[in-house]
C-alpha positions, -999 to 999 in steps of 0.1 A, spaced: -670 -450 -19 -663 -418 -35 -629 -416 -22 -623 -451 -34 -638 -447 -67 -615 -412 -71 -585 -436 -63 -593 -464 -87 -596 -435 -111 -556 -424 -103 -544 -461 -108 -563 -467 -137 -548 -438 -156 -511 -446 -141 -516 -479 -163 -530 -460 -190 -503 -439 -196 -480 -466 -191 -488 -483 -221 -476 -445 -240 -508 -427 -237 -525 -397 -218 -562 -403 -229 -579 -434 -225 -612 -437 -254 -639 -455 -253 -643 -484 -278 -653 -516 -273 -679 -545 -283 -704 -548 -254 -737 -570 -248 -762 -556 -223 -791 -574 -235 -795 -610 -262 -811 -585 -289 -783 -562 -294 -760 -594 -302 -728 -582 -294 -729 -563 -331 -724 -524 -315 -689 -506 -320 -696 -476 -294 -675 -446 -308 -679 -431 -273 -669 -395 -265 -632 -392 -255 -621 -385 -222 -585 -369 -209 -572 -373 -176 -541 -353 -156 -517 -371 -142 -495 -343 -128 -498 -302 -118 -480 -279 -146 -449 -275 -121 -439 -316 -116 -406 -326 -129 -409 -350 -157 -382 -372 -138 -405 -372 -107 -441 -378 -133 -419 -412 -143 -412 -425 -112 -445 -417 -100 -460 -437 -126 -437 -466 -123 -442 -470 -93 -483 -468 -97 -477 -498 -122 -455 -517 -100 -479 -512 -73 -509 -521 -97 -486 -553 -107 -484 -568 -74 -524 -562 -63 -531 -584 -94 -537 -621 -75 -564 -643 -85 -598 -644 -68 -623 -669 -68 -648 -663 -44 -665 -630 -58 -697 -614 -57 -717 -590 -73 -711 -556 -59 -695 -534 -78 -668 -506 -64 -676 -483 -100 -701 -478 -128 -704 -501 -156 -694 -471 -178 -659 -473 -157 -651 -512 -171 -662 -503 -207 -635 -474 -206 -609 -500 -192 -618 -520 -218 -619 -497 -244 -585 -485 -234 -570 -519 -239 -583 -529 -272 -566 -490 -282 -533 -489 -267 -525 -527 -258 -498 -534 -286 -497 -562 -315 -472 -573 -339 -469 -560 -372 -504 -537 -358 -525 -567 -371 -550 -557 -340 -566 -592 -340 -581 -589 -305 -615 -593 -300 -631 -586 -264 -669 -593 -255 -681 -577 -222 -707 -597 -208 -725 -578 -173 -754 -588 -150 -778 -611 -165 -758 -616 -197 -725 -629 -175 -752 -651 -155 -767 -663 -189 -727 -673 -198 -722 -698 -167 -755 -711 -171 -744 -723 -206 -715 -734 -190 -729 -753 -168 -755 -769 -194 -729 -776 -213 -712 -797 -186 -742 -812 -178 -744 -826 -212 -708 -842 -208 -721 -857 -175 -753 -873 -196 -727 -886 -222 -706 -903 -198 -678 -883 -202 -672 -867 -169 -681 -888 -139 -713 -876 -118 -699 -874 -84 -672 -851 -101 -694 -828 -115 -716 -825 -83 -686 -824 -61 -660 -804 -81 -673 -788 -114 -708 -775 -105 -698 -756 -72 -667 -742 -95 -691 -731 -120 -717 -714 -97 -688 -696 -84 -682 -681 -115 -718 -671 -122 -714 -657 -87 -697 -628 -100 -708 -594 -119 -690 -597 -153 -670 -619 -180 -647 -606 -207 -644 -629 -236 -608 -626 -252 -612 -638 -291 -588 -636 -321 -604 -626 -354 -581 -650 -383 -590 -628 -409 -568 -601 -397 -538 -623 -394 -540 -642 -428 -534 -611 -448 -499 -605 -431 -492 -641 -433 -496 -635 -471 -473 -606 -475 -447 -615 -450 -444 -653 -456 -412 -659 -445 -433 -653 -406 -459 -670 -415 -463 -699 -386 -452 -672 -361 -487 -648 -363 -508 -668 -349 -485 -672 -320 -477 -636 -316 -515 -629 -321 -517 -651 -289 -490 -630 -269 -509 -598 -280 -541 -615 -265 -523 -624 -235 -512 -586 -225 -546 -578 -231 -560 -599 -208 -532 -590 -182 -540 -555 -190 -574 -559 -180 -568 -581 -152 -547 -558 -134 -570 -528 -144 -601 -543 -131 -578 -552 -94 -567 -516 -96 -610 -507 -98 -618 -527 -67 -626 -560 -79 -615 -593 -78 -607 -620 -110 -596 -651 -122 -589 -663 -155 -604 -692 -171 -603 -713 -202 -637 -732 -205 -629 -732 -241 -635 -750 -267 -663 -769 -250 -686 -733 -251 -674 -721 -282 -705 -728 -302 -731 -724 -281 -716 -689 -269 -714 -678 -307 -747 -687 -315 -759 -670 -278 -747 -638 -289 -742 -638 -325 -705 -637 -324 -687 -646 -359 -683 -683 -358 -644 -678 -372 -632 -660 -341 -612 -680 -317 -623 -681 -285 -589 -677 -264 -600 -672 -224 -627 -660 -201 -621 -635 -175 -645 -637 -145 -647 -604 -124 -667 -594 -92 -666 -580 -57 -639 -594 -39 -654 -616 -11 -621 -632 0 -585 -620 6 -556 -635 -17 -538 -667 -8 -500 -667 -1 -483 -662 -31 -449 -680 -33 -425 -668 -50 -389 -685 -67 -358 -664 -62 -357 -635 -85 -320 -647 -91 -328 -677 -103 -348 -662 -131 -337 -630 -142 -299 -625 -157 -289 -585 -161 -256 -582 -182 -238 -547 -185 -252 -534 -155 -235 -501 -141 
């Protein structure tokens, strides 16, 4: 377990360095208990990592960092069968989330992405909310009972079986001023914000995989927006984008069929 954790820390550092930083600083929104109401902004102690020895050449360091980034991207897969075991302490998850919020870029540096992390009982409560929401849809006749029992409910219970969930939000209060200041791009700031939000999702999905978790990305918004906001006192103007569920990896990833690279990439001026 110790060696696995050390390997995970090394991979995490390589990912952080690839985004242009040698330091991962912890700063995130967290909700370990309902009473905290996701209001805590936690400026915590900085922790620096050294990625190479003083004698390593810049070219060798760059190559090893690039290789680690590619390896992490290759390892990121969609895993649906999750468990409640964790290969790392919760502080390591927090550190990864803080690295995302600090180092993933945003258009015009709007920094409008917001992250809510739900662990343990808080995670279970989120998926109980999902289940109750769908039961209401069944009662209203929106979803057939048989479909819910045979497909939807098992899937939601599978999400609940995980260790935690990261909720990805956008805060429009940090987009509006830029829309006013740069009116020519007014209609583009929201799509650009979602681009940045997606980068946070990818960074954290890949980072959690490097720590030894399995994960999958879901979109149960807007069905759950209101009860989730009420339960964790999340500002109602925040817009929920997606949910990243993670936990111990209880199954191998399925085969991934790739279309030919030549059909998807064009390079001009190669020497």
